[in-house]
C-alpha positions in Angstrom: -52.2 110.7 -57.4 -52.5 111.2 -53.6 -55.7 111.9 -51.8 -54.5 115.5 -51.2 -53.9 115.9 -54.9 -57.3 114.5 -55.7 -59.0 116.9 -53.3 -57.1 119.8 -54.8 -58.2 118.8 -58.3 -61.8 118.4 -57.2 -61.7 122.0 -55.8 -61.2 123.2 -59.4 -63.7 120.9 -61.0 -65.9 123.0 -63.3 -69.1 121.0 -62.4 -68.3 120.6 -58.7 -71.6 120.4 -56.8 -73.7 119.5 -59.9 -75.8 116.3 -59.5 -76.8 114.5 -62.7 -79.4 111.7 -63.0 -78.3 109.6 -65.9 -81.1 107.5 -67.4 -79.1 106.6 -70.5 -77.6 103.5 -72.0 -75.3 102.1 -74.8 -73.2 105.0 -76.2 -74.8 108.3 -77.1 -76.2 109.2 -73.7 -73.4 107.6 -71.6 -70.7 109.5 -73.6 -72.4 112.7 -72.6 -72.8 112.0 -68.9 -69.3 110.6 -68.6 -68.0 113.9 -69.9 -70.0 115.7 -67.2 -68.6 113.3 -64.6 -65.0 114.0 -65.8 -65.8 117.7 -65.3 -66.7 117.0 -61.7 -70.4 116.4 -61.6 -71.8 113.6 -59.5 -73.5 111.3 -62.0 -75.9 108.6 -60.8 -76.5 106.1 -63.5 -80.0 104.6 -63.4 -80.0 100.9 -64.5 -82.5 98.1 -64.8 -82.5 95.7 -61.9 -80.4 92.5 -62.3 -79.3 93.3 -65.9 -78.3 96.9 -66.1 -77.0 98.7 -69.2 -77.0 96.2 -72.1 -73.4 97.0 -73.0 -72.2 95.6 -69.7 -72.2 92.1 -71.3 -71.6 92.9 -74.9 -68.3 92.2 -76.7 -66.7 90.4 -73.8 -63.0 89.8 -74.1 -62.1 88.8 -70.5 -63.8 86.3 -68.2 -65.7 87.8 -65.3 -65.2 91.4 -66.4 -67.6 94.1 -67.6 -67.1 94.8 -71.3 -64.8 97.5 -72.5 -67.8 99.0 -74.3 -69.3 99.7 -70.9 -66.2 100.6 -69.0 -65.0 103.2 -71.6 -68.3 105.1 -71.4 -69.2 104.8 -67.7 -66.1 105.7 -65.7 -66.5 108.0 -62.7 -70.2 107.2 -62.3 -72.4 105.7 -59.6 -74.8 102.9 -60.3 -78.4 102.6 -58.9 -80.6 99.7 -60.0 -84.3 100.5 -59.8 -87.6 99.3 -61.2 -89.0 102.6 -62.4 -92.4 101.1 -63.0 -92.9 100.0 -59.4 -94.5 102.7 -57.2 -91.6 102.5 -54.8 -89.1 102.8 -57.6 -90.9 105.8 -59.1 -90.8 107.5 -55.6 -87.0 106.9 -55.5 -86.6 108.5 -58.9 -88.8 111.5 -58.0 -86.9 112.0 -54.7 -83.6 112.0 -56.6 -84.9 114.3 -59.3 -86.1 116.8 -56.7 -82.5 117.3 -55.5 -80.8 117.0 -59.0 -79.5 119.7 -61.3 -79.6 117.7 -64.5 -81.7 114.8 -65.8 -80.5 113.0 -69.0 -82.4 110.3 -70.9 -82.0 108.6 -74.3 -84.6 105.8 -73.9 -87.0 104.9 -76.7 -89.2 107.8 -78.1 -92.2 108.3 -75.9 -91.1 106.1 -73.1 -90.2 108.8 -70.6 -93.6 110.4 -70.9 -95.4 107.1 -70.6 -93.5 106.2 -67.5 -94.1 109.5 -65.7 -90.7 111.1 -66.5 -91.6 113.6 -69.2 -90.5 117.2 -69.2 -93.7 118.7 -67.9 -93.9 116.3 -64.9 -90.2 116.7 -63.9 -90.3 120.5 -64.4 -93.2 120.6 -62.0 -91.3 118.5 -59.5 -88.1 120.6 -59.8 -88.4 123.9 -61.6 -84.6 124.3 -61.6 -83.9 121.0 -63.3 -82.2 120.9 -66.6 -84.0 118.1 -68.6 -81.8 116.7 -71.5 -83.3 114.4 -74.0 -81.4 112.6 -76.8 -83.3 110.9 -79.7 -82.6 109.9 -83.2 -84.7 112.6 -85.0 -86.1 116.0 -84.3 -89.4 116.7 -82.6 -92.0 117.1 -85.3 -90.0 115.1 -87.8 -91.7 112.5 -89.9 -89.2 110.1 -88.3 -89.7 111.4 -84.8 -90.7 108.0 -83.4 -88.1 105.9 -85.2 -85.4 104.4 -83.1 -81.9 105.3 -84.3 -78.5 103.6 -83.9 -75.1 104.9 -85.0 -75.4 103.9 -88.8 -79.0 105.2 -88.9 -77.9 108.6 -87.8 -75.0 108.7 -90.2 -77.3 107.7 -93.0 -80.0 110.2 -92.2 -77.5 112.9 -91.4 -75.8 113.1 -94.7 -72.5 111.4 -93.8 -73.0 108.0 -95.4 -74.0 109.3 -98.8 -71.0 111.6 -99.0 -68.5 109.0 -97.8 -66.7 106.3 -99.9 -65.8 105.8 -103.5 -67.7 106.6 -106.7 -66.7 103.7 -108.9 -66.4 100.0 -108.6 -68.1 97.4 -106.4 -67.5 99.6 -103.3 -69.6 102.4 -104.7 -72.1 102.3 -101.8 -73.0 104.8 -99.0 -70.3 104.2 -96.3 -70.2 104.6 -92.6 -67.4 106.5 -90.9 -65.4 104.6 -88.3 -65.8 107.7 -86.1 -69.0 107.7 -83.9 -70.6 110.6 -85.6 -74.1 109.5 -84.5 -73.4 108.3 -81.0 -70.5 109.9 -79.1 -70.6 113.0 -81.3 -74.3 113.4 -80.4 -73.4 113.0 -76.7 -70.8 115.7 -77.0 -73.4 118.1 -78.6 -75.9 117.3 -75.8 -73.2 118.1 -73.2 -72.7 121.5 -74.9 -76.5 122.1 -74.6 -76.5 121.1 -70.9 -73.6 123.4 -70.1 -75.4 126.2 -71.9 -78.6 125.5 -69.9 -76.7 125.5 -66.6 -75.2 128.9 -67.4 -78.6 130.2 -68.5 -80.1 129.0 -65.2 -77.6 131.3 -63.4 -79.6 134.2 -65.0 -83.1 132.9 -65.0 -83.2 130.7 -61.9 -85.1 128.2 -63.9 -84.3 124.9 -65.7 -85.0 124.3 -69.3 -85.6 121.5 -71.8 -82.6 120.5 -73.9 -83.3 118.3 -76.9 -80.6 116.9 -79.1 -81.2 114.6 -82.1 -78.6 112.3 -83.6 -79.5 113.5 -87.1 -78.8 117.1 -86.2 -75.5 116.2 -84.6 -74.3 114.5 -87.7 -75.6 117.3 -89.9 -73.6 119.8 -87.8 -70.3 117.9 -88.6 -71.4 117.7 -92.3 -72.2 121.4 -92.9 -69.5 121.7 -95.6 -71.4 119.1 -97.5 -74.4 121.4 -97.6 -72.0 124.0 -98.8 -71.0 121.7 -101.6 -74.6 120.8 -102.5 -75.4 124.5 -102.8 -72.3 125.0 -105.0 -73.3 122.1 -107.2 -76.8 123.7 -107.5 -75.2 126.9 -108.7 -72.2 125.6 -110.7 -73.2 122.2 -112.0 -69.8 120.8 -111.0 -67.4 120.7 -108.1 -63.7 121.3 -109.1 -62.5 120.3 -105.6 -63.9 116.8 -105.8 -61.9 113.7 -106.7 -64.1 112.9 -109.7 -63.6 116.3 -111.4 -63.5 117.1 -114.3 -64.5 113.8 -115.9 -67.8 113.1 -114.2 -71.4 113.0 -115.1 -72.8 115.3 -112.5 -76.3 114.6 -111.0 -78.5 116.4 -108.6 -76.7 115.4 -105.5 -73.0 115.7 -104.6 -70.9 112.5 -105.2 -68.9 110.7 -102.5 -65.8 112.6 -101.3 -63.3 109.7 -101.6 -60.1 110.8 -100.0 -60.2 114.5 -100.8 -59.5 117.2 -98.2 -62.9 118.9 -98.5 -61.8 122.4 -99.4 -60.2 124.0 -102.5 -56.8 122.5 -101.6 -55.7 119.1 -103.0 -55.5 116.5 -100.3 -54.8 112.8 -100.9 -53.5 109.7 -99.2 -50.1 108.4 -100.5 -48.3 105.1 -100.1 -45.2 105.2 -97.9 -42.3 102.8 -97.5 -43.6 99.4 -96.4 -47.1 99.7 -98.0 -46.7 96.2 -99.6 -47.1 94.5 -96.2 -48.6 97.2 -94.0 -52.2 98.3 -95.0 -51.7 101.6 -93.1 -48.2 102.6 -94.4 -49.6 105.8 -95.8 -49.4 109.6 -95.4 -51.9 112.3 -96.0 -50.5 115.3 -97.8 -52.3 118.6 -98.5 -51.2 120.8 -101.5 -52.2 124.3 -100.7 -53.5 126.8 -103.2 -50.7 129.4 -103.2 -47.9 128.9 -105.7 -45.3 129.7 -103.1 -46.4 126.8 -100.9 -46.6 124.6 -104.0 -43.0 125.5 -104.8 -41.9 124.6 -101.3 -43.5 121.2 -101.6 -41.7 120.6 -105.0 -38.4 121.6 -103.5 -38.8 119.5 -100.4 -39.5 116.5 -102.7 -36.5 117.3 -104.9 -38.6 118.1 -108.0 -38.2 121.8 -108.7 -39.2 121.1 -112.3 -42.8 120.6 -111.2 -43.0 124.3 -110.4 -42.9 125.3 -114.0 -44.8 122.3 -115.4 -47.7 123.8 -117.4 -50.1 121.2 -115.9 -49.4 122.5 -112.4 -48.9 126.2 -112.8 -51.7 127.2 -110.5 -54.3 125.6 -108.3 -56.9 125.4 -111.1 -54.5 123.5 -113.3 -53.5 121.3 -110.5 -57.1 120.4 -109.9 -57.6 119.6 -113.5 -54.5 117.4 -113.6 -54.6 115.9 -110.1 -54.9 112.4 -111.5 -51.5 112.9 -113.1 -50.1 114.6 -110.0 -50.9 111.9 -107.5 -48.6 109.2 -109.0 -45.7 111.7 -109.2 -45.9 112.5 -105.5 -46.4 108.8 -104.6 -43.1 107.9 -106.4 -41.5 110.2 -103.9 -43.4 109.1 -100.8 -42.8 105.3 -101.4 -39.1 105.9 -100.7 -39.6 106.8 -97.0 -41.6 105.6 -94.1 -44.6 107.6 -92.9 -42.8 109.0 -89.8 -39.8 110.3 -91.8 -42.2 111.8 -94.4 -44.1 113.6 -91.7 -41.0 114.9 -90.1 -39.2 116.1 -93.2 -42.2 117.5 -95.2 -43.6 119.0 -92.0 -40.3 120.8 -91.4 -40.7 122.3 -94.9 -44.1 123.7 -94.1 -46.1 121.0 -95.9 -49.4 119.9 -94.2 -48.8 116.2 -93.7 -49.6 113.4 -91.3 -49.1 109.7 -90.9 -52.0 107.3 -91.1 -51.9 105.8 -87.7 -53.5 102.4 -87.1 -55.1 101.6 -83.7 -52.2 99.5 -82.5 -50.0 102.5 -83.0 -52.5 104.8 -81.4 -53.0 102.5 -78.4 -49.3 102.6 -77.7 -48.4 106.1 -78.9 -46.0 107.6 -76.3 -47.3 111.2 -76.8 -51.0 110.4 -76.5 -50.4 108.2 -73.4 -48.3 110.9 -71.8 -50.4 113.9 -72.4 -53.7 112.5 -71.2 -55.4 111.9 -74.6 -55.3 108.2 -73.8 -55.7 107.4 -70.1 -55.3 104.2 -68.0 -57.9 103.4 -65.4 -57.6 100.7 -62.8 -60.9 98.8 -62.8 -59.7 96.1 -60.5 -60.8 92.5 -60.6 -60.0 90.4 -63.7 -59.9 93.4 -65.9 -57.2 95.3 -64.0 -56.1 98.3 -65.9 -57.8 99.4 -69.1 -57.2 102.3 -71.5 -59.7 104.8 -72.8 -59.9 108.2 -74.4 -59.7 110.9 -71.8 -61.2 114.4 -71.6 -60.7 115.7 -75.2 -59.5 119.1 -74.1 -57.3 120.5 -71.3 -57.8 123.2 -68.7 -54.8 124.9 -67.2 -56.0 124.5 -63.6 -57.9 121.3 -63.7 -57.1 117.7 -64.6 -59.8 115.0 -64.1 -59.2 112.2 -61.6 -60.1 109.2 -63.6 -61.9 106.5 -61.6 -63.4 103.0 -62.3 -66.8 102.3 -63.7 -69.3 101.0 -61.1 -70.5 97.4 -60.6 -74.2 96.9 -61.2 -76.0 98.6 -58.3 -72.7 99.3 -56.5 -74.0 102.5 -55.0 -77.6 101.4 -54.1 -77.1 101.6 -50.3 -75.1 104.9 -50.5 -77.7 106.7 -52.6 -80.7 105.4 -50.8 -79.2 106.1 -47.4 -78.8 109.8 -48.4 -82.5 109.8 -49.4 -83.4 108.6 -45.8 -83.8 104.9 -46.3 -82.5 102.7 -43.4 -80.9 99.3 -43.9 -84.2 97.4 -43.2 -86.1 99.5 -45.8 -83.3 98.9 -48.3 -83.5 95.2 -47.7 -87.3 95.3 -48.1 -86.8 97.1 -51.5 -84.5 94.2 -52.6 -87.0 91.6 -51.5 -89.8 93.3 -53.4 -87.6 93.6 -56.6 -87.7 97.4 -56.6 -83.9 97.4 -56.5 -81.5 94.5 -57.0 -78.5 93.5 -55.0 -75.2 94.9 -56.1 -73.2 92.5 -58.2 -70.0 92.3 -60.1 -69.4 90.7 -63.5 -70.0 87.0 -64.1 -69.5 86.0 -67.7 -67.5 83.8 -70.0 -64.9 85.1 -72.4 -66.2 85.3 -76.0 -65.0 82.4 -78.1 -63.4 83.4 -81.4 -62.2 81.5 -84.5 -58.6 82.1 -85.5 -57.0 80.1 -88.4 -60.1 77.9 -88.4 -59.8 76.9 -84.7 -61.9 78.0 -81.8 -59.9 80.0 -79.3 
């Protein structure tokens, strides 16, 4: 994209002119602030002197390159290293906050207040500031001061207990591969920040936005609360995989591979399943008999339409264990892409199970901006990440590299009125650290018993 095209895009950036002070690290907070950056906000990432965000040097796959974990969550940001406990460092922070629109933090519970960066103090400094705080649990919760990571949030938010299988050795609460606790919470916090910015247009005043990881997971699991209430009332759940032959307890069982509603959804083997662990399709059987008949005809089995076991959705639920293998005998004849094309054309809800090698190289996703390529330079060169998860008709983000540690120290401090000698003095005192690029070995791995 040319400079003129970049400038034109920036003119339409929804958050043009918004300044964000980003005191977050790892995944939940950075996923929120990166979204704000992609919408056009200027995001200044506050990092520890010399070390920075811990993910910079985690899961290293290329020598002398920041990790993908860091790069995929911090693109389009600026980096300022500062010792926030030093008086000069605190002054730098306060000066930035006075001119900012949004302050975001996800540090340990209580740390912001102890270090002089709580809501009351910052609201006094800048009454128009939106203060956004992300923590594991709600204020006033008995777990309020407990640190939370992704699996902790999934466990406390009701996702883990409802995910997985109900029988066999794998009958344990199971984590979703999706970042329900981290990136999902960041997205929820971004919604709160955007709402607060709109509210400020009416009130002229900033507000305190609080988002817990537990609440964000709960929000995506609301149908599990529906199921729990249904179980309280009915004593059984006909839309669950274990129905009808299950000894029901007080809590809902794990969902296995069911769709989650009254329809019958399941994962079926496709051609090649013997050697490909992801040669599967997911098919949904809708409730209406007309739609069931279409599925039967598309699969070449019109006799299923009049089979007494499958005459309506209630009977199909009762006999789904007999139905699954019948459908799978059909699906095993074709690859997952053919099944998706042919059954989809017949109006059947169906989709291929795509593994991450397929997704990484998917022509549609790479073309339409779902997966974007960013030039980081250095040893890393180009890397792929997930782009803005929605589109606007008149705006497309200009994706830029993630910053080196302290890369923007001089630029940011100069705008605050510091001259080169003062900046050098801050470096000598350890208040800020010199900008530096990555310097790390590639992680050694064991393949076929040999170190690589």
